C-alpha positions in Angstrom: 16.7 -9.0 -2.2 14.1 -6.6 -3.6 11.6 -4.6 -1.6 8.1 -4.9 -2.8 5.9 -1.8 -2.7 2.5 -1.0 -4.1 3.6 -0.7 -7.7 7.4 -0.5 -7.7 10.3 -2.7 -6.8 13.2 -0.8 -5.2 16.7 -2.0 -4.5 19.2 -4.0 -6.5 18.3 -4.7 -10.0 20.2 -5.7 -13.1 21.6 -2.8 -15.0 20.3 -1.8 -18.4 21.4 0.8 -20.9 19.6 4.1 -20.5 18.2 5.7 -23.6 17.2 9.2 -22.8 14.7 11.0 -24.9 15.7 14.6 -26.0 12.9 16.4 -27.7 12.3 20.1 -26.9 8.8 21.5 -27.4 9.2 25.3 -27.8 6.3 27.5 -27.0 4.5 25.0 -24.8 4.0 25.0 -21.0 6.4 22.2 -20.6 9.5 20.7 -22.2 11.3 17.4 -22.5 15.1 17.3 -21.9 18.0 14.9 -21.7 19.1 14.4 -18.1 21.8 16.7 -17.1 21.1 19.4 -19.7 18.9 21.5 -17.4 20.4 22.9 -14.2 18.3 23.5 -11.2 16.4 26.8 -11.4 13.7 28.6 -9.3 11.9 29.1 -12.6 11.6 25.4 -13.6 10.4 22.2 -12.0 12.4 19.3 -13.4 10.3 16.1 -13.3 12.0 12.8 -13.9 9.7 10.3 -15.5 9.7 7.0 -17.4 9.0 7.5 -21.1 6.9 4.4 -21.4 5.1 3.8 -18.1 1.5 4.3 -19.0 -0.9 5.0 -17.5 1.4 6.9 -15.1 3.8 8.7 -17.4 4.5 8.8 -21.1 6.7 11.0 -23.3 3.6 12.1 -25.3 2.3 13.6 -22.1 -0.8 11.4 -21.8 0.1 9.9 -18.4 -2.0 11.1 -15.5 1.1 11.9 -13.5 2.2 14.1 -16.4 -1.0 16.1 -16.0 -0.7 16.3 -12.2 2.9 17.5 -12.5 1.8 20.2 -14.9 -0.8 21.4 -12.4 1.7 21.5 -9.5 4.4 23.3 -11.5 1.9 26.0 -12.6 0.8 26.4 -9.0 4.4 26.9 -8.0 4.8 29.5 -10.8 7.4 27.3 -12.5 7.7 25.7 -15.9 7.4 22.0 -15.9 10.4 20.3 -17.6 10.1 16.5 -18.0 13.4 14.6 -18.0 12.5 11.3 -19.6 14.3 8.0 -19.6 13.6 4.6 -21.2 14.3 3.0 -17.9 11.4 1.8 -15.8 10.2 4.2 -13.1 11.7 2.1 -10.3 15.1 3.6 -11.2 14.1 7.2 -11.0 15.2 7.9 -7.4 18.5 6.1 -7.5 19.7 7.0 -11.0 18.2 10.5 -11.5 16.8 12.2 -8.4 19.8 11.3 -6.2 22.1 12.5 -9.0 20.4 15.9 -9.2 19.1 15.2 -12.7 15.6 16.4 -11.6 13.8 18.0 -8.7 10.9 15.7 -8.2 9.6 12.2 -8.9 5.9 11.6 -9.0 3.8 8.8 -7.4 6.0 7.4 -4.6 4.5 5.8 -1.5 4.0 8.4 1.2 6.8 8.0 3.7 9.3 6.4 1.3 12.4 6.4 3.5 14.8 7.2 0.6 13.4 10.6 0.1 11.2 13.4 1.5 7.6 12.9 0.4 4.9 15.5 0.0 1.5 15.4 1.6 -0.4 12.7 -0.3 -2.3 13.9 -3.3 -4.4 10.6 -3.7 -4.9 7.3 -2.2 -6.1 4.1 -3.8 -5.6 0.3 -3.4 -5.6 -3.1 -5.1 -8.8 -4.0 -6.8 -10.5 -7.0 -8.3 -11.3 -6.6 -12.0 -13.9 -9.0 -13.4 -16.4 -9.1 -16.2 -19.7 -7.8 -15.0 -21.6 -10.7 -16.6 -19.7 -13.1 -14.3 -21.3 -11.5 -11.2 -18.2 -12.0 -9.1 -18.0 -10.1 -5.8 -15.4 -11.2 -3.3 -16.4 -10.3 0.3 -13.3 -11.7 2.1 -10.3 -13.9 1.4 -12.2 -17.0 2.5 -15.1 -16.3 0.0 -16.2 -19.4 -1.8 -16.1 -17.6 -5.1 -12.3 -17.5 -4.9 -12.2 -21.3 -5.2 -13.9 -21.1 -8.5 -11.3 -18.7 -10.0 -8.9 -20.7 -12.0 -6.7 -18.0 -13.6 -6.0 -14.7 -12.0 -3.9 -12.0 -13.7 -1.4 -10.4 -11.3 1.9 -8.7 -11.4 4.9 -10.8 -10.2 6.2 -9.5 -6.8 3.2 -7.5 -6.0 0.9 -7.7 -2.9 -1.4 -9.6 -5.2 1.2 -12.4 -5.4 1.6 -12.4 -1.6 -2.1 -12.8 -1.0 -2.4 -15.7 -3.4 0.4 -17.4 -1.5 -1.3 -16.6 1.8 -4.7 -18.1 0.8 -3.2 -21.1 -1.0 -4.0 -20.2 -4.6 -0.4 -19.4 -5.7 0.6 -22.8 -7.0 -2.5 -23.4 -9.0 -2.2 -20.0 -10.6 1.6 -19.9 -11.0 1.9 -21.2 -14.6 -0.8 -18.8 -15.8 0.9 -15.8 -13.9 4.3 -16.5 -15.4 2.9 -17.0 -18.9 1.9 -13.3 -18.8 5.6 -12.4 -18.7 6.8 -15.1 -21.0 8.2 -17.1 -18.2 11.0 -14.6 -17.5 12.6 -15.0 -14.1 11.9 -11.9 -11.9 14.8 -12.7 -9.5 17.0 -9.6 -9.1 15.4 -7.9 -12.1 12.3 -5.9 -12.8 9.7 -7.5 -15.1 6.7 -5.2 -15.6 3.4 -6.7 -16.8 1.6 -4.1 -18.8 -1.6 -3.3 -16.8 -3.6 -3.0 -20.1 -2.8 -6.7 -20.7 -4.2 -7.7 -17.3 -7.5 -6.0 -18.1 -7.5 -7.5 -21.7 -7.0 -11.0 -20.3 -10.2 -10.4 -18.3 -12.1 -8.9 -21.2 -11.2 -11.9 -23.4 -12.1 -14.5 -20.8 -8.5 -15.7 -20.5 -8.5 -14.7 -16.8 -11.3 -15.1 -14.4 -10.1 -11.9 -12.6 -7.2 -9.5 -12.3 -5.9 -8.2 -9.0 -4.1 -5.0 -9.7 -3.4 -1.5 -8.3 -6.3 0.8 -9.0 -4.2 3.5 -10.5 -2.7 1.1 -13.0 -5.9 -0.3 -14.4 -8.5 2.4 -13.9 -7.9 3.8 -17.4 -8.3 0.5 -19.1 -11.4 -0.6 -17.1 -13.1 2.7 -18.0 -12.2 2.4 -21.7 -13.4 -1.2 -22.0 -16.3 -1.9 -24.5 -17.1 -5.0 -22.4 -18.7 -4.1 -19.1 -16.2 -4.7 -16.2 -16.6 -4.5 -12.5 -13.8 -3.0 -10.4 -14.0 -3.4 -6.6 -11.4 -2.9 -3.9 -10.0 -6.2 -2.5 -11.2 -7.1 1.0 -9.6 -5.1 3.8 -9.3 -7.9 6.3 -5.7 -8.2 7.5 -3.8 -11.2 6.1 -0.3 -12.2 7.1 2.2 -12.9 4.3 3.7 -16.0 5.8 6.6 -14.1 7.5 4.4 -12.5 10.1 3.9 -9.2 8.2 0.6 -7.8 7.3 -0.1 -7.5 3.6 -1.0 -3.9 2.7 -3.4 -3.2 -0.1 -4.1 0.5 0.1 -1.4 3.2 -0.4 -1.2 7.0 -0.3 0.8 8.6 -3.1 3.1 11.5 -2.9 5.7 13.6 -4.8 9.3 13.0 -3.8 12.3 15.3 -3.5 15.8 14.8 -2.1 16.2 14.9 1.6 18.1 18.1 1.3 15.3 19.9 -0.6 12.9 20.7 2.2 12.2 24.2 0.8 11.0 22.8 -2.5 8.9 20.3 -0.6 7.1 23.1 1.2 6.3 24.7 -2.1 5.0 21.4 -3.4 2.8 20.9 -0.4 1.3 24.4 -0.8 0.6 23.7 -4.4 -1.1 20.4 -3.6 -3.3 22.0 -1.0 -4.2 24.8 -3.5 -5.0 22.5 -6.4 -6.3 19.3 -4.8 -9.7 19.6 -6.4 -8.1 19.9 -9.9 -5.8 17.0 -9.2 -8.7 14.9 -8.0 -10.6 15.7 -11.2 -7.6 14.4 -13.3 -7.6 11.2 -11.3 -11.4 10.7 -11.5 -11.3 11.4 -15.3 -8.6 8.7 -15.5 -11.0 6.2 -13.9 -8.9 5.7 -10.8 -11.0 4.4 -7.8 -10.1 6.8 -4.9 -10.0 6.3 -1.2 -10.1 9.1 1.4 -6.6 10.6 1.8 -5.2 9.8 5.2 -3.4 12.8 6.9 
């Protein structure tokens, strides 16, 4: 069974060949390396990242977590070394951090039990994305406007799926939802829906709305030539059918191995020192931010 978190599935997944990108950029402030080539060093901060997980990380360095990692490494007086894999980010802890292929993984839920997590460096939540000209504003999960939404773009296995089940809109939306991933079965495997596609579905009018994690879609909402509205989903507490409350807002941290408490102290100090610069990166990305909970 897979554990659902704000943007990642963790647990048992089918295996896939790992293609690791090895391109060294000499003379820059960071480098890309094949896992296992760079030993731990007090002069470097090895960051394991997915090569194709925009808007979070990308091997071209354009991901917002690439930029945050650079800020942290510089504040720690270390050189940022990115260890990229073609695997999705859900595998980074199990296959890379736990195997000492890197020192840190970006953007895990604060308090993730598998690791030690830093103080949070941002907090955001699930949002509704709609065309502004539709004038859709959902006040609560019983809002009459929800009844008028025929197609809603969501990621399979996300809190967005859970809420549709809880409010009785899952069955009517299911065929559309699965069409976005070409009807692949998500059982015991990870099937990622490109967040840019969710936003494009709204732009093109194929979806009445998207319910997505703010960090995933902020970039694409901001870049849209069609005016879009992005609003946090209602905060009212809804049970998921098994007696558990569906959570929509999450604080995000950097993660290290449980044995790396000293590195964590340095990371926490770097976050505290550079929080304003980190926040600017996130705001420039278009991520809707919530107050960070201590």
